[in-house]
C-alpha positions as CSV (number, residue, x, y, z in Angstrom):
1,M,14.4,-3.3,-10.9
2,N,13.2,-6.0,-13.2
3,G,9.7,-7.4,-12.7
4,P,7.0,-6.4,-10.2
5,R,7.9,-6.2,-6.5
6,S,6.4,-8.5,-3.9
7,I,4.4,-7.0,-1.1
8,L,2.9,-8.9,1.9
9,V,0.1,-7.4,3.9
10,V,-0.9,-8.6,7.3
11,G,-4.1,-7.0,8.4
12,S,-7.8,-6.5,8.5
13,I,-10.5,-7.5,6.0
14,N,-13.9,-5.8,6.4
15,M,-17.1,-5.3,4.7
16,D,-17.8,-1.5,4.6
17,L,-21.4,-0.4,5.1
18,V,-21.2,3.1,3.6
19,V,-23.9,5.6,4.4
20,Q,-24.0,8.8,2.2
21,S,-25.6,12.0,3.5
22,A,-25.3,15.7,2.9
23,R,-23.4,16.0,6.2
24,L,-22.4,14.0,9.2
25,P,-24.8,14.0,12.1
26,T,-23.8,15.8,15.4
27,P,-24.1,13.8,18.6
28,G,-27.7,13.0,19.4
29,E,-28.9,14.1,15.9
30,T,-30.9,12.0,13.5
31,L,-30.4,12.7,9.7
32,I,-32.0,11.2,6.6
33,G,-29.3,9.6,4.5
34,R,-29.2,9.3,0.8
35,S,-27.9,5.8,0.2
36,I,-26.1,2.8,1.7
37,S,-23.6,0.5,0.0
38,E,-21.8,-2.7,0.9
39,I,-18.2,-2.3,-0.3
40,P,-15.2,-4.5,0.5
41,G,-12.8,-2.7,2.8
42,G,-10.6,-3.1,5.9
43,K,-7.2,-1.2,6.1
44,G,-5.3,-4.4,5.4
45,A,-7.4,-5.5,2.4
46,N,-7.5,-1.9,1.1
47,Q,-3.7,-1.7,1.1
48,A,-3.4,-5.1,-0.5
49,V,-5.8,-4.1,-3.3
50,G,-4.1,-0.7,-3.7
51,A,-0.7,-2.3,-4.1
52,A,-2.0,-4.9,-6.5
53,R,-3.7,-2.2,-8.6
54,L,-0.4,-0.3,-8.8
55,G,1.3,-3.4,-10.2
56,A,2.8,-5.3,-7.3
57,N,2.6,-9.0,-6.6
58,V,0.6,-9.1,-3.4
59,S,0.0,-11.7,-0.7
60,M,-2.2,-11.3,2.3
61,I,-2.5,-12.8,5.8
62,G,-5.8,-12.3,7.7
63,R,-9.1,-13.7,8.6
64,I,-12.7,-13.6,7.4
65,G,-15.8,-15.0,9.2
66,D,-17.9,-17.9,8.0
67,D,-20.8,-15.6,7.3
68,A,-22.2,-14.4,3.9
69,F,-19.7,-11.4,3.8
70,G,-16.7,-13.7,4.2
71,G,-17.1,-15.4,0.8
72,R,-17.6,-12.1,-0.9
73,L,-14.6,-10.5,0.7
74,L,-12.4,-13.4,-0.3
75,D,-13.6,-13.3,-3.8
76,G,-12.9,-9.6,-4.0
77,L,-9.3,-10.2,-3.0
78,K,-8.9,-13.0,-5.5
79,S,-10.4,-10.9,-8.3
80,A,-7.8,-8.2,-7.6
81,G,-5.0,-10.8,-8.2
82,I,-4.0,-11.2,-4.5
83,D,-2.6,-14.5,-3.2
84,T,-5.1,-15.3,-0.4
85,G,-3.4,-18.5,0.8
86,G,-2.8,-16.8,4.1
87,V,-6.4,-15.8,4.6
88,R,-8.3,-18.1,6.9
89,S,-12.1,-18.5,7.4
90,T,-13.0,-18.6,11.1
91,E,-15.8,-20.9,12.1
92,G,-18.4,-19.3,14.3
93,S,-17.2,-15.7,13.8
94,S,-18.6,-12.8,11.8
95,S,-16.4,-11.0,9.3
96,G,-15.1,-7.6,10.2
97,I,-17.6,-4.7,9.6
98,A,-17.0,-1.0,9.3
99,I,-19.9,1.4,9.4
100,I,-18.8,4.5,7.5
101,G,-20.7,7.8,7.3
102,V,-19.6,10.0,4.3
103,E,-20.8,13.6,3.8
104,D,-20.8,15.5,0.6
105,S,-17.5,17.2,1.4
106,G,-15.8,13.8,1.4
107,Q,-15.2,13.8,5.1
108,N,-16.1,10.6,7.0
109,C,-16.6,9.0,10.4
110,I,-16.0,5.3,10.9
111,T,-17.0,2.6,13.5
112,V,-15.3,-0.7,13.2
113,I,-16.5,-4.1,14.6
114,P,-13.4,-6.3,14.3
115,G,-15.1,-9.7,14.1
116,A,-12.7,-12.3,12.7
117,N,-10.0,-9.6,12.5
118,G,-9.7,-9.8,16.2
119,L,-8.8,-13.5,16.0
120,V,-5.7,-13.2,13.7
121,T,-3.0,-14.8,15.8
122,P,0.9,-14.8,15.8
123,E,0.5,-18.5,14.9
124,D,-1.3,-17.4,11.7
125,V,1.8,-15.3,10.9
126,S,4.4,-18.1,11.7
127,A,2.3,-20.6,9.6
128,A,2.8,-18.3,6.6
129,E,6.6,-17.8,7.0
130,A,7.1,-18.7,3.3
131,L,5.3,-15.5,2.3
132,F,7.7,-13.5,4.4
133,S,10.8,-15.0,2.8
134,A,9.4,-14.1,-0.7
135,A,8.4,-10.5,0.2
136,D,10.2,-7.2,-0.5
137,V,8.0,-5.1,1.8
138,L,5.5,-5.8,4.6
139,L,2.6,-3.5,5.1
140,L,1.0,-3.4,8.6
141,Q,-1.9,-1.6,10.4
142,L,-3.5,-1.8,13.8
143,E,-6.9,-3.3,13.1
144,I,-5.7,-6.8,14.2
145,P,-4.3,-7.8,17.6
146,L,-1.1,-5.9,18.5
147,A,0.7,-9.2,19.4
148,T,0.1,-10.4,15.9
149,V,1.4,-7.2,14.4
150,R,4.5,-7.5,16.6
151,A,5.0,-11.1,15.5
152,A,4.9,-10.0,11.9
153,I,7.5,-7.3,12.5
154,E,9.8,-9.7,14.1
155,L,9.5,-12.3,11.4
156,A,10.0,-9.7,8.7
157,K,13.2,-8.6,10.3
158,R,14.5,-12.1,10.4
159,H,13.9,-12.3,6.6
160,G,15.3,-8.9,5.8
161,V,11.9,-7.6,4.7
162,L,11.3,-3.8,4.8
163,T,8.5,-3.0,7.2
164,V,5.9,-0.2,6.8
165,L,3.5,0.5,9.7
166,D,0.4,2.6,9.2
167,P,-0.5,2.9,12.9
168,A,-4.3,3.2,12.5
169,P,-6.4,3.2,14.5
170,A,-3.8,4.8,16.8
171,V,-3.4,3.8,20.5
172,T,-1.8,5.9,23.2
173,D,-0.1,3.0,24.9
174,L,1.5,1.4,21.8
175,P,4.4,-0.8,23.0
176,P,7.8,0.7,22.1
177,E,8.9,-2.3,20.1
178,M,5.9,-1.8,17.8
179,L,7.6,1.3,16.4
180,E,10.9,-0.4,15.6
181,V,10.0,-0.5,11.9
182,D,11.6,0.9,8.7
183,V,8.9,3.4,8.1
184,V,5.9,4.6,10.2
185,C,3.3,6.8,8.5
186,P,0.5,8.1,10.8
187,N,-1.8,11.0,9.9
188,E,-2.0,14.1,12.1
189,S,-4.4,12.8,14.7
190,E,-2.6,9.4,15.0
191,A,0.7,11.1,15.3
192,S,-0.7,13.3,18.1
193,L,-2.0,10.3,20.0
194,L,1.3,8.4,19.6
195,T,3.6,11.2,20.6
196,G,1.6,13.6,22.7
197,I,2.5,16.4,20.3
198,G,-0.4,18.4,18.9
199,V,0.1,18.3,15.1
200,S,-1.4,21.6,14.1
201,S,1.4,22.9,11.9
202,R,4.3,21.7,9.7
203,T,6.8,22.4,12.4
204,A,4.8,20.4,14.9
205,A,4.6,17.5,12.4
206,E,8.4,17.5,12.1
207,K,8.7,17.3,15.9
208,A,6.2,14.4,15.9
209,A,8.1,12.6,13.2
210,L,11.4,13.0,15.0
211,A,9.7,11.8,18.2
212,L,8.6,8.6,16.4
213,Q,12.2,8.1,15.2
214,Q,13.4,8.5,18.8
215,R,11.0,5.8,19.7
216,G,12.5,3.3,17.2
217,A,11.3,4.1,13.7
218,T,14.0,4.3,11.1
219,R,12.0,6.8,9.0
220,A,8.8,8.6,9.7
221,I,6.1,10.3,7.7
222,I,3.2,12.4,9.0
223,T,0.5,12.7,6.4
224,L,-1.4,16.0,6.4
225,G,-4.4,15.3,4.1
226,D,-4.6,17.5,1.1
227,Q,-1.8,19.7,2.5
228,G,0.8,17.0,1.8
229,A,3.2,15.2,4.1
230,V,6.2,15.8,6.4
231,F,8.9,13.2,6.3
232,C,12.1,12.5,8.2
233,D,14.8,10.2,6.7
234,K,17.1,7.8,8.4
235,N,19.6,10.6,9.1
236,G,16.9,12.7,10.9
237,E,16.7,15.2,8.1
238,C,13.2,16.3,7.5
239,G,11.4,17.6,4.4
240,F,7.9,18.4,3.1
241,V,5.9,17.3,0.0
242,D,3.0,19.4,-1.1
243,G,-0.4,17.9,-1.5
244,F,-2.4,17.7,-4.7
245,S,-5.5,19.9,-5.4
246,V,-8.4,17.5,-6.2
247,H,-12.1,17.5,-5.6
248,A,-12.5,15.1,-2.7
249,V,-15.5,12.7,-2.9
250,D,-14.6,10.1,-0.2
251,T,-11.5,10.2,1.9
252,T,-12.1,6.9,3.6
253,A,-9.2,5.0,2.0
254,A,-6.9,7.8,1.0
255,G,-4.5,6.8,3.8
256,D,-4.6,3.2,2.6
257,A,-3.8,4.2,-0.9
258,F,-0.9,6.3,0.4
259,A,0.5,3.3,2.4
260,A,0.2,1.0,-0.6
261,A,1.9,3.4,-3.0
262,L,4.6,4.1,-0.5
263,G,5.3,0.4,0.0
264,L,5.5,-0.1,-3.8
265,K,8.0,2.7,-4.3
266,L,10.1,1.6,-1.4
267,A,10.2,-1.9,-2.8
268,E,11.4,-0.4,-6.0
269,A,14.2,1.4,-4.1
270,A,12.9,4.8,-5.0
271,D,14.3,8.0,-3.5
272,F,12.4,8.6,-0.2
273,R,11.1,12.0,-1.1
274,D,9.9,10.7,-4.5
275,A,8.2,7.8,-2.8
276,V,6.4,10.1,-0.4
277,R,5.3,12.3,-3.3
278,F,4.0,9.3,-5.3
279,A,2.1,8.1,-2.2
280,C,0.5,11.6,-1.7
281,A,-0.7,11.5,-5.3
282,A,-2.2,8.0,-4.8
283,G,-4.0,9.2,-1.8
284,A,-5.3,12.2,-3.7
285,V,-6.6,10.1,-6.5
286,A,-8.3,7.7,-4.1
287,A,-10.1,10.6,-2.4
288,T,-11.8,11.6,-5.7
289,R,-13.6,8.2,-5.9
290,E,-16.3,6.6,-3.9
291,G,-15.6,3.4,-1.9
292,A,-12.4,2.0,-0.4
293,Q,-11.2,-0.8,-2.7
294,P,-13.1,0.4,-5.8
295,G,-11.4,3.8,-5.4
296,M,-7.8,2.5,-5.4
297,P,-5.9,4.0,-8.4
298,S,-3.8,2.3,-11.1
299,R,-0.2,3.3,-11.6
300,D,-1.1,5.3,-14.7
301,D,-3.7,7.2,-12.6
302,V,-1.0,8.2,-10.1
303,E,1.7,9.0,-12.6
304,K,-0.6,11.3,-14.5
305,L,-1.3,13.3,-11.3
306,V,2.4,13.4,-10.3
């Protein structure tokens, strides 16, 4: 295809407060951390930055607060080349905050305070309909109200836009129509919550992916961290892509890098298996870097690993 593809992201915009320590504390334990950083994040914004860094034309719909973080978050999106015409500042609200603990192994735990993200409305989506008509792919997550995500799915369908749902954070009572998307791509724990199938093996991951298709998704992917990903295509045929061996530093945004890269390759009409492999490589590269948006790889970074 000629020229960069157009990707629209409807989702969350957070400031990540990242605490580094040798290991994560156990319940009731107090640890001395090594450092704390303020880094722009949020699953929606991460995926937007990830897609832009890979070479897509990206627009975003979301909300920030009218606090000090809000201006910094908006500037960060603009500096990444993202069209922020669909991002609204919400009077009297804080911006979204994520408190992230990261241990030396790269593993993390995250607490999210939605702030303005919880105020993104279906009306925000309909007001930006022109962005849908220009998009090739829509990227969605679940850090904004479900009614707004549903409205975005419906509007994308009306405009023939391919929909990719990263169902995180997962909910057990997700309305069935929320899974009526072109691609759904949860990780193991999210897939387990959505389907009730414990994803402890590749075979179980295939069962979970097929269950997601039975609930409405055209194609399904279960990401398995550094082990790779299981995928099932629109014909119900499943396959597996091996992961990439890297030294993980921070896995916070590996899933967001995966979704961004997947969306880009699908917008380019790539073979589904190739798109999943490219996405796995993007997630692996992101895991080798600290911070969510700063860790998003370029296309060259990903292609070198592939």
